[in-house]
C-alpha positions as CSV (number, residue, x, y, z in Angstrom):
1,S,233.1,81.6,2.7
2,E,235.0,84.2,4.6
3,K,233.3,87.2,6.2
4,I,233.9,90.5,4.3
5,T,235.5,93.0,6.7
6,E,235.9,96.0,4.3
7,A,234.6,97.2,1.0
8,G,235.4,100.3,-1.1
9,F,235.7,101.9,-4.5
10,P,237.7,104.7,-6.3
11,I,236.1,108.0,-7.2
12,Q,237.4,109.2,-10.5
13,G,237.0,112.2,-12.8
14,T,236.6,115.7,-11.4
15,T,234.8,117.1,-8.4
16,Q,232.2,118.6,-10.9
17,N,231.9,115.3,-12.8
18,P,232.8,112.3,-10.7
19,F,232.2,108.7,-11.5
20,F,232.7,105.6,-9.4
21,G,235.0,102.7,-10.2
22,P,234.4,99.0,-9.3
23,I,233.6,98.0,-5.8
24,V,236.2,95.8,-4.1
25,T,235.9,93.8,-0.9
26,S,238.3,92.1,1.4
27,S,238.3,89.5,4.2
28,K,242.1,89.4,4.4
29,V,243.2,90.4,7.9
30,R,246.9,90.9,8.9
31,E,248.2,89.7,12.3
32,D,248.0,93.3,13.7
33,G,244.2,93.3,12.9
34,T,244.4,95.7,9.9
35,V,242.7,94.7,6.7
36,V,244.2,94.4,3.2
37,L,241.9,96.3,0.8
38,N,243.3,97.1,-2.6
39,I,241.2,99.8,-4.2
40,P,242.3,100.2,-7.9
41,V,243.7,103.7,-8.5
42,Q,243.9,105.1,-12.1
43,P,245.4,108.4,-13.3
44,S,241.9,110.0,-13.0
45,T,241.3,108.9,-9.4
46,I,240.6,111.9,-7.2
47,A,239.5,110.1,-4.0
48,V,238.6,106.7,-2.5
49,F,235.8,105.6,-0.3
50,H,235.7,102.5,2.0
51,A,233.8,101.2,5.0
52,H,234.9,99.3,8.0
53,A,232.6,96.5,9.2
54,P,230.7,97.5,12.4
55,E,231.8,94.4,14.3
56,E,233.4,94.2,17.7
57,G,237.1,94.9,17.6
58,R,237.2,96.8,14.3
59,I,238.4,100.4,14.6
60,Q,235.7,102.9,13.7
61,H,238.0,105.7,12.5
62,P,240.8,105.9,9.9
63,S,243.7,103.5,10.5
64,R,247.3,104.3,9.8
65,G,247.0,102.5,6.5
66,D,244.1,104.8,5.5
67,L,246.3,107.9,5.8
68,G,248.5,109.3,3.0
69,V,247.0,107.5,0.0
70,V,249.0,108.6,-3.0
71,N,247.9,108.3,-6.6
72,P,251.0,106.6,-8.1
73,Y,250.3,108.1,-11.5
74,T,250.2,111.8,-10.4
75,Q,252.0,111.5,-7.0
76,A,249.2,113.5,-5.5
77,V,247.8,112.6,-2.1
78,I,244.2,111.8,-2.6
79,A,241.3,112.0,-0.1
80,N,240.4,108.7,1.6
81,Y,236.8,108.7,2.8
82,L,235.8,106.2,5.5
83,G,232.2,105.3,6.5
84,T,231.7,103.6,9.9
85,K,229.0,103.2,12.5
86,N,230.7,106.1,14.3
87,G,230.7,108.5,11.4
88,L,232.0,109.7,8.1
89,F,235.7,110.6,8.1
90,V,238.1,112.0,5.5
91,T,241.9,112.0,5.7
92,D,243.4,115.4,6.2
93,P,247.2,115.7,6.6
94,S,246.8,119.2,8.0
95,T,245.2,117.9,11.2
96,E,247.0,116.4,14.2
97,L,245.2,113.0,13.8
98,G,245.6,113.0,10.0
99,Y,241.8,112.9,9.5
100,R,238.5,114.8,10.2
101,K,235.0,113.6,11.1
102,L,232.5,115.0,8.6
103,R,229.3,113.5,9.9
104,E,228.4,111.9,13.2
105,G,227.2,108.3,13.7
106,L,225.2,106.9,10.7
107,D,224.0,110.4,9.6
108,W,226.3,110.0,6.6
109,T,223.9,107.4,5.2
110,K,221.1,110.1,4.9
111,P,220.9,113.2,2.6
112,C,222.6,116.3,3.9
113,P,220.3,118.8,5.7
114,G,218.9,121.2,3.2
115,S,219.7,119.1,0.2
116,A,217.1,118.7,-2.6
117,N,217.3,114.8,-2.3
């Protein structure tokens, strides 16, 4: 069996009442090293989340393919969250790189400071 290199899921609903769509995985790598990961988008999709494998050679920040994800039903650009061993990122077209780092390293796998969880 092939090694899974990325996995992700859609986030649907509203920011006050989100729910998560099905998890999808991929082991399909293009010649340029980018991975084909098709996260299903519905009219209610408000964001997507995916993770890059922590292996050598995999970029640990958003790739060009991660930027500018558009919901084809609403034509709205939706947030694309990426978790890696280097941090939690979100796409942000207002920044020079097209993304921002929200949490450092693997801190994103732990509850936020001051949260009740």
